[in-house]
C-alpha positions in Angstrom: 7.8 -20.3 -6.9 5.6 -17.3 -7.8 6.5 -13.6 -8.3 3.7 -11.0 -7.9 4.1 -7.3 -9.0 1.7 -4.7 -7.7 -0.5 -2.6 -10.0 1.6 0.5 -9.5 4.7 -1.5 -10.3 6.4 -0.1 -7.2 6.6 -3.5 -5.3 7.3 -7.2 -6.1 6.6 -10.1 -3.8 7.8 -13.7 -4.0 6.2 -17.0 -2.7 8.1 -20.3 -2.4 5.8 -23.3 -1.6 6.6 -26.2 0.8 5.9 -28.9 -1.8 8.5 -27.9 -4.3 12.3 -28.1 -4.5 13.9 -25.2 -2.8 15.4 -22.8 -5.5 19.0 -21.8 -5.8 19.9 -18.1 -6.1 20.2 -18.5 -9.9 16.8 -20.0 -10.1 15.3 -17.2 -7.8 16.9 -14.5 -9.9 15.8 -16.2 -13.1 12.2 -16.1 -11.8 12.4 -12.4 -11.0 13.9 -11.7 -14.4 11.1 -13.7 -16.2 8.5 -11.7 -14.2 10.2 -8.5 -15.4 11.7 -7.4 -12.0 15.0 -5.7 -12.6 15.1 -2.7 -10.2 15.1 -2.3 -6.4 15.8 -6.0 -5.7 16.5 -6.6 -2.0 19.7 -8.7 -1.8 19.3 -9.1 2.0 15.9 -10.7 1.5 17.3 -13.1 -1.1 20.1 -14.1 1.3 17.7 -14.7 4.1 15.4 -16.9 2.0 18.3 -19.0 0.7 20.0 -19.3 4.1 16.8 -20.4 5.9 15.6 -22.7 3.1 12.0 -22.5 4.4 8.8 -21.8 2.5 7.8 -18.1 2.3 4.6 -16.5 1.4 4.3 -13.1 -0.4 7.5 -11.6 0.9 8.6 -8.2 -0.4 11.6 -8.9 -2.6 11.9 -5.7 -4.7 10.8 -2.1 -4.2 10.8 0.8 -6.7 11.1 4.5 -6.2 7.8 6.4 -5.8 7.4 9.5 -8.0 6.6 13.0 -6.7 3.5 14.3 -8.5 3.8 17.6 -10.4 1.8 20.7 -9.4 -1.4 21.2 -11.4 -1.8 24.0 -13.9 -3.5 27.1 -12.6 -5.6 29.9 -14.1 -4.6 33.5 -13.3 -7.6 35.8 -13.6 -7.1 39.4 -14.6 -10.9 40.1 -14.4 -13.4 39.6 -11.6 -16.8 38.4 -12.8 -17.9 36.7 -9.6 -21.4 37.3 -8.4 -20.4 37.6 -4.8 -21.9 40.8 -3.2 -19.6 43.4 -1.8 -18.9 43.4 1.9 -18.7 46.9 3.4 -16.8 48.1 6.5 -18.3 46.4 9.5 -18.9 43.3 7.3 -22.3 44.4 6.1 -23.2 42.7 2.9 -24.5 45.2 0.2 -26.6 43.1 -2.3 -26.9 46.2 -4.5 -23.2 45.8 -5.3 -23.3 42.4 -7.0 -20.5 42.4 -9.7 -22.1 40.6 -12.7 -20.3 42.6 -15.4 -16.7 43.9 -15.9 -15.7 46.2 -18.8 -12.8 45.1 -20.9 -11.1 46.5 -24.0 -10.2 44.8 -27.3 -6.9 43.0 -26.9 -7.0 43.0 -23.1 -5.7 39.9 -21.3 -8.5 38.1 -19.5 -7.1 34.9 -18.1 -3.6 33.3 -18.3 -2.6 29.8 -17.6 0.4 28.9 -15.4 1.6 25.5 -16.7 1.7 22.5 -14.4 5.1 20.9 -13.4 6.3 17.4 -14.4 7.2 16.5 -10.8 10.1 14.2 -9.8 10.2 10.9 -11.8 10.1 7.6 -9.9 11.3 4.1 -10.9 9.2 0.9 -11.3 10.5 -2.5 -10.2 10.3 -3.4 -13.9 12.8 -0.6 -14.8 10.5 2.0 -16.4 10.5 5.6 -15.3 7.2 6.6 -13.5 6.1 10.2 -14.2 3.0 11.8 -12.7 2.7 15.3 -14.3 0.4 18.0 -12.8 -3.1 18.0 -14.3 -3.6 20.5 -17.2 -6.5 23.0 -17.3 -8.0 24.6 -20.4 -8.4 28.3 -20.9 -12.1 29.1 -20.7 -12.4 30.8 -24.1 -16.0 31.8 -25.2 -17.7 34.3 -27.4 -15.4 37.1 -28.7 -12.2 35.8 -27.1 -9.0 34.5 -28.6 -6.3 32.2 -27.1 -2.7 33.2 -27.8 -0.4 31.1 -30.0 1.5 29.6 -27.0 -1.9 28.6 -25.4 -1.1 30.5 -22.2 -3.3 33.6 -22.4 -7.0 34.4 -23.3 -7.6 37.8 -24.9 -10.8 39.9 -25.6 -11.6 40.2 -29.3 -13.9 43.2 -28.8 -14.4 45.9 -26.2 -17.4 45.3 -24.0 -18.4 43.5 -20.8 -17.0 40.2 -19.7 -19.2 37.5 -18.2 -19.3 33.8 -17.6 -21.6 31.5 -19.6 -21.4 27.7 -19.2 -18.1 28.1 -17.5 -16.6 30.1 -20.4 -15.5 33.8 -20.5 -17.6 35.7 -23.1 -17.5 39.4 -24.1 -20.4 41.5 -25.4 -20.8 45.2 -26.2 -24.3 45.8 -24.7 -25.8 44.8 -21.3 -29.5 43.8 -21.3 -31.3 43.2 -18.0 -34.9 42.8 -17.1 -34.9 44.9 -13.9 -32.2 46.7 -12.0 -32.8 45.4 -8.5 -31.4 42.8 -6.1 -31.3 40.2 -8.9 -28.8 42.3 -10.9 -27.2 44.6 -8.4 -25.9 48.0 -9.5 -24.7 48.2 -13.2 -21.5 50.0 -14.2 -20.5 49.6 -17.9 -18.5 51.4 -20.5 -21.0 50.6 -23.2 -24.8 50.8 -23.6 -27.4 49.4 -21.2 -31.0 48.3 -21.9 -33.3 47.8 -19.0 -36.5 46.1 -20.1 -38.6 47.1 -17.1 -37.8 49.2 -14.0 -34.9 50.6 -12.0 -35.8 50.1 -8.3 -35.1 52.5 -5.4 -31.5 52.7 -4.2 -29.9 51.1 -7.3 -27.5 52.6 -9.8 -26.9 52.4 -13.5 -23.7 54.0 -14.9 -22.9 53.7 -18.6 -20.7 55.2 -21.2 -23.3 54.9 -24.0 -27.1 55.0 -24.1 -29.3 53.9 -21.2 -32.7 52.8 -22.5 -35.3 52.0 -19.7 -38.6 50.4 -20.7 -40.4 51.2 -17.5 -40.0 53.6 -14.6 -37.0 55.0 -12.7 -37.7 55.2 -9.0 -35.4 56.7 -6.3 -32.3 55.6 -8.3 -29.2 57.1 -9.9 -28.8 56.9 -13.7 -25.9 58.3 -15.6 -24.7 58.1 -19.2 -21.3 59.8 -19.8 -21.5 60.0 -23.5 -25.1 59.0 -24.5 -28.8 59.6 -24.1 -31.0 58.4 -21.2 -34.4 57.3 -22.3 -37.2 56.4 -19.8 -40.3 55.1 -21.6 -42.7 55.8 -18.7 -41.3 58.2 -16.1 -39.2 59.2 -13.1 -40.8 59.0 -9.7 -37.8 60.2 -7.6 -39.2 60.7 -4.1 -36.6 63.4 -3.8 -33.7 61.0 -4.3 -33.6 60.1 -8.0 -30.7 61.6 -10.0 -30.2 61.4 -13.8 -27.1 62.7 -15.5 -26.7 62.4 -19.3 -23.8 63.2 -21.6 -26.3 63.9 -24.3 -30.1 64.2 -23.9 -32.9 62.9 -21.7 -36.3 61.7 -23.0 -39.1 60.5 -20.7 -42.8 60.5 -20.1 -42.8 62.6 -16.9 -40.5 63.8 -14.1 -41.5 64.1 -10.5 -39.4 64.8 -7.4 -36.1 64.2 -9.2 -32.8 65.9 -10.2 -31.9 65.9 -13.9 -28.7 67.1 -15.6 -28.0 66.8 -19.4 -25.7 68.2 -21.9 -28.3 68.0 -24.6 -32.1 68.4 -24.7 -34.5 67.3 -22.0 -37.8 66.3 -23.7 -40.7 65.3 -21.5 -44.1 64.2 -22.8 -46.4 65.2 -19.8 -45.0 67.2 -16.9 -42.1 68.2 -14.7 -43.2 68.5 -11.0 -41.1 69.6 -8.0 -37.9 68.7 -9.7 -34.5 70.2 -10.5 -33.7 70.1 -14.3 -30.5 71.6 -15.8 -29.5 71.1 -19.4 -27.2 72.4 -22.1 -29.8 72.2 -24.8 -33.5 72.8 -24.8 -36.2 71.8 -22.3 -39.3 70.8 -24.2 -42.4 69.8 -22.2 -45.7 69.3 -23.9 -46.2 66.5 -26.4 -48.9 65.2 -24.1 -49.8 68.1 -21.7 -46.7 70.1 -21.0 -46.7 71.4 -17.4 -43.7 72.7 -15.3 -44.8 73.1 -11.7 -42.6 73.6 -8.6 -38.9 73.1 -8.5 -36.3 74.6 -10.8 -35.7 74.2 -14.5 -32.7 75.7 -16.3 -31.6 75.5 -19.9 -28.8 76.9 -22.0 -30.9 77.3 -25.1 -34.7 77.5 -24.5 -37.6 76.3 -22.4 -40.9 75.4 -24.1 -44.0 74.3 -22.2 -47.8 74.6 -22.3 -48.1 75.8 -18.7 -45.6 77.0 -16.1 -46.6 77.4 -12.4 -50.1 76.8 -11.0 -53.3 78.6 -10.1 -52.4 78.5 -6.4 -49.2 80.4 -7.1 -46.8 77.5 -6.5 -43.3 78.8 -6.4 -41.6 77.7 -9.7 -38.3 78.8 -11.1 -37.3 78.6 -14.8 -34.4 80.2 -16.5 -31.5 80.3 -19.0 -28.0 79.8 -17.6 -24.5 79.6 -19.1 -22.8 76.2 -19.8 -19.7 76.6 -17.5 -21.1 74.2 -14.9 -21.5 71.4 -17.5 -18.1 72.0 -19.0 -16.5 71.7 -15.6 -18.4 68.6 -14.7 -17.5 67.0 -18.1 -13.9 68.0 -17.5 -13.9 66.3 -14.1 -15.5 63.2 -15.6 -12.8 63.0 -18.2 -10.1 63.2 -15.5 -11.9 60.5 -13.5 -12.1 58.3 -16.5 -8.5 58.7 -17.4 -7.5 58.0 -13.8 -9.6 54.9 -13.7 -8.1 53.7 -17.0 -4.6 54.3 -15.6 -5.3 52.5 -12.4 -6.8 49.6 -14.3 -3.7 49.4 -16.5 -1.4 49.5 -13.5 -3.4 46.7 -11.8 -3.3 44.5 -14.9 0.4 45.2 -15.4 1.2 44.2 -11.8 -0.7 40.9 -12.3 1.2 40.3 -15.5 4.6 40.9 -13.9 3.7 38.6 -11.0 2.7 35.9 -13.5 5.9 36.3 -15.6 8.1 36.2 -12.5 6.4 33.0 -11.3 6.6 31.5 -14.8 10.4 32.3 -14.8 10.8 30.3 -11.6 8.6 27.3 -12.5 9.2 26.8 -16.2 12.3 24.6 -17.1 13.3 27.3 -19.5 11.9 30.7 -20.4 12.2 32.3 -23.8 14.1 35.5 -24.4 10.9 37.0 -25.6 9.3 36.4 -22.1 12.4 37.8 -20.3 12.2 40.9 -22.6 8.4 41.2 -21.9 9.1 41.1 -18.1 11.7 43.9 -18.4 9.4 46.0 -20.6 6.5 45.5 -18.2 8.5 46.7 -15.2 9.6 49.8 -17.1 6.0 50.5 -18.3 4.8 50.1 -14.7 7.1 52.9 -13.5 6.0 55.1 -16.4 2.3 54.6 -15.7 2.7 55.4 -12.0 4.4 58.7 -12.8 1.7 59.5 -15.3 -1.0 58.9 -12.7 0.6 61.2 -10.2 0.9 63.9 -12.7 -2.7 63.5 -13.8 -4.1 63.8 -10.3 -2.1 67.0 -9.7 -3.3 68.5 -13.0 -6.9 67.7 -12.1 -6.6 69.6 -8.8 -5.3 72.7 -10.6 -7.5 72.5 -13.7 -11.1 71.7 -12.6 -13.4 74.5 -11.4 -17.0 75.6 -11.7 -17.5 78.6 -14.0 -19.7 81.5 -13.0 -23.1 81.8 -14.6 -23.5 84.5 -17.2 -26.5 86.1 -18.8 -27.9 84.7 -22.0 -30.4 86.0 -24.5 -32.3 82.8 -24.9 -36.1 82.4 -24.4 -38.8 80.8 -22.3 -41.9 80.0 -24.4 -45.3 79.3 -22.7 -48.1 78.3 -25.1 -50.8 78.3 -22.5 -50.6 79.9 -19.1 -47.6 81.4 -17.3 -48.9 81.8 -13.7 -48.0 84.2 -10.9 -45.1 83.5 -8.5 -42.9 82.1 -11.2 -39.2 83.2 -11.0 -37.8 83.8 -14.5 -34.0 83.9 -14.4 -31.7 85.0 -17.3 -28.1 84.9 -16.2 -27.8 87.5 -13.4 -31.3 88.9 -13.9 -34.5 87.7 -12.3 -38.2 88.6 -12.6 -41.0 87.2 -10.4 -44.4 87.2 -12.1 -47.2 88.9 -10.2 -50.0 88.1 -12.7 -51.0 85.4 -15.1 -49.9 85.5 -18.8 -51.3 83.6 -21.7 -49.3 82.6 -24.8 -46.1 84.4 -24.1 -42.4 84.4 -25.0 -40.0 85.7 -22.4 -36.4 86.7 -23.1 -33.7 89.2 -22.1 -32.4 92.1 -24.1 -29.6 94.1 -22.4 -30.8 94.9 -18.8 -34.5 94.3 -19.7 -36.6 91.1 -19.5 -39.2 91.2 -22.4 -42.6 89.6 -22.3 -43.9 89.1 -25.9 -47.3 87.9 -26.8 -47.4 84.9 -29.1 -49.3 85.1 -32.3 -51.3 81.9 -32.2 -52.1 81.7 -35.9 -48.6 82.3 -37.1 -46.5 81.3 -34.1 -45.0 84.8 -34.1 -45.0 87.5 -31.4 -46.2 91.0 -30.7 -44.8 92.5 -27.7 -44.9 94.2 -24.5 -41.8 94.9 -22.4 -41.4 94.5 -18.6 -38.2 95.3 -16.8 
């Protein structure tokens, strides 16, 4: 007589040969016991074997209870760092909108783990419980991240951009890319950005800090809310490039582009057929210094070697008031605050969903987690009210101020050609002749043209109203 138990211990089989004495019930039960079979024994099968007294081969004589496997642990992502392109309305794929980077703040929750379940225990024919728990998963902690004490949440150690490296979430405080093109997509980051080569047509770089570009900017949009924008070579805008800086702009040349800066705009060679508006000084001339065509406005002063051209190309330069920039900065601050609030609301909703699911799944949930859920729900209501108030305040508060006159100057070291519009607040003068080495400024209702003293850098003057 032979007893066989399956590898999963859920079934036992018995064989009684023809060449041996037929066993009694006691002998059959003893054989099962010696084999370790104590659970799920089929009494009806035993009765049949004993009553028929015939040899049997591999007959199922005991069967255990199969376990129900537990659910696997899952990762709940609070950030999106996939490289999938954005699909616009009409299901058009925009490869410029690859999302390689996502800004996070210090202490922000990045990923949480929803623990797996134990499942329903089964029973082996040998009497042991069989448990198949859900598979665990590790939080993908990488550079500048921390895992919470309970092992359930991954946090950012620093403010910066989150990205995946070797399957782990890392955080850095500066983005470095070779080119901004289809390989990178548009870049939007609340830190600093370094582009080693060029920004291609149609692409966008938006940063909170400095944007440093080692090559050219083509027909692209570049903005730095609180930093400088540096373009080592130049801007070839084709009438589409736009650069907006929270501080200053420095580049080799500007052609067919729109530039706005709160600080100085410093250009090595020339500004041609472009719109330049800044809250500091415009300085053109470390390697040539031409302003020709377009419009250039500054709050402080404009300094160039040459303005206009021999053919009388219409060019406008002038000094304007700062209200426009203040209003634009105010609007940017509102937009930033609204984005931050919406981000907090989105994260809070994910956190609430996670805690509610945890409450359902976990065998028991701590009082601290219950308290955290209640506080999160209260905080969500508070943030939603705050967002509504902020949106209403923005509608009432933001407006563009009127330009006012300013007694700042335009300095031309070489030639100021005819057909140049000189604007000082509400006053304008169009040149009808060529000047050499002149400083132009406004006093009261009069625009003054003052000859520069080349030796001493001072001025003698002639007035023209």
